C-alpha positions in Angstrom: -21.9 27.1 1.4 -23.8 24.9 -1.0 -23.9 26.1 -4.6 -26.9 26.1 -6.8 -27.1 26.1 -10.6 -24.7 28.7 -12.0 -22.9 29.5 -8.7 -19.4 28.5 -7.5 -19.4 25.9 -4.7 -16.9 26.5 -2.0 -16.4 24.7 1.3 -17.1 26.6 4.5 -13.5 26.7 5.9 -10.9 25.8 3.3 -7.9 26.0 5.5 -4.8 23.9 5.2 -5.8 21.6 8.0 -9.1 20.6 6.5 -10.0 16.9 6.0 -12.6 16.1 3.3 -14.4 12.8 2.8 -13.2 11.1 -0.3 -15.6 8.8 -2.1 -14.3 6.3 -4.7 -16.3 4.5 -7.2 -15.8 1.6 -9.7 -12.2 1.2 -10.7 -11.0 4.0 -8.4 -12.4 2.0 -5.5 -10.7 -1.2 -6.7 -7.3 0.5 -7.1 -7.4 2.3 -3.8 -8.9 -0.7 -1.9 -11.6 1.3 -0.3 -14.8 3.1 -1.2 -14.4 6.0 1.3 -11.6 7.7 3.2 -10.8 11.0 4.8 -8.0 13.0 3.1 -6.3 16.3 4.1 -6.4 19.2 1.7 -7.6 22.8 1.5 -8.8 22.5 -2.1 -10.2 19.7 -4.3 -6.8 19.5 -6.1 -4.9 19.1 -2.8 -7.3 16.3 -1.7 -6.7 14.5 -4.9 -2.9 15.0 -4.7 -2.9 13.6 -1.2 -5.0 10.7 -2.4 -2.5 10.0 -5.1 0.3 10.0 -2.5 -1.7 7.6 -0.4 -2.9 5.2 -3.1 0.0 5.3 -5.6 0.7 5.4 -9.3 -2.1 3.1 -10.4 -4.6 5.6 -8.8 -2.8 8.5 -10.5 -2.9 6.8 -13.9 -6.7 6.4 -13.5 -7.4 10.0 -12.7 -7.2 11.5 -16.2 -10.2 9.5 -17.2 -12.3 10.4 -14.1 -14.7 13.1 -13.2 -14.0 14.8 -9.9 -17.0 16.2 -8.1 -17.5 18.1 -4.9 -20.8 17.4 -3.1 -22.3 16.1 -6.3 -21.3 19.0 -8.5 -18.5 19.5 -11.0 -16.3 22.3 -9.7 -12.9 23.8 -10.5 -9.9 22.0 -8.9 -9.1 25.2 -6.9 -12.4 25.1 -5.0 -11.9 25.1 -1.3 -13.1 22.2 0.8 -14.1 21.7 4.5 -14.6 18.7 6.8 -18.3 18.8 5.7 -17.4 18.3 2.1 -17.3 15.1 0.0 -15.0 14.8 -3.0 -16.0 12.0 -5.4 -13.8 10.3 -8.0 -16.0 8.9 -10.7 -14.3 6.8 -13.4 -16.1 6.3 -16.7 -18.7 3.5 -16.6 -19.3 1.1 -19.5 -22.2 -1.2 -20.2 -25.8 -0.8 -20.9 -28.6 -2.6 -22.6 -28.0 -5.1 -25.4 
């Protein structure tokens, strides 16, 4: 069910066999070598843990600086996911006007 402001966002199924879409941006995309993938996991945390297993230590080293969103919203790592959900890894972005 999609959350609105002030509500918890949980996936519709959240069972161990779920596969979420993982979206990777900026440096996370570079380290993983892809911008999108499907990753098993019943929760956001499990999806990220399985992504670390797939993409390795450099990906793991990047995560502490990243925001992890579910369907465009910041959520607790324990939030359940379904095959309709999208988990995004958003590294910090630098730059701007001079």
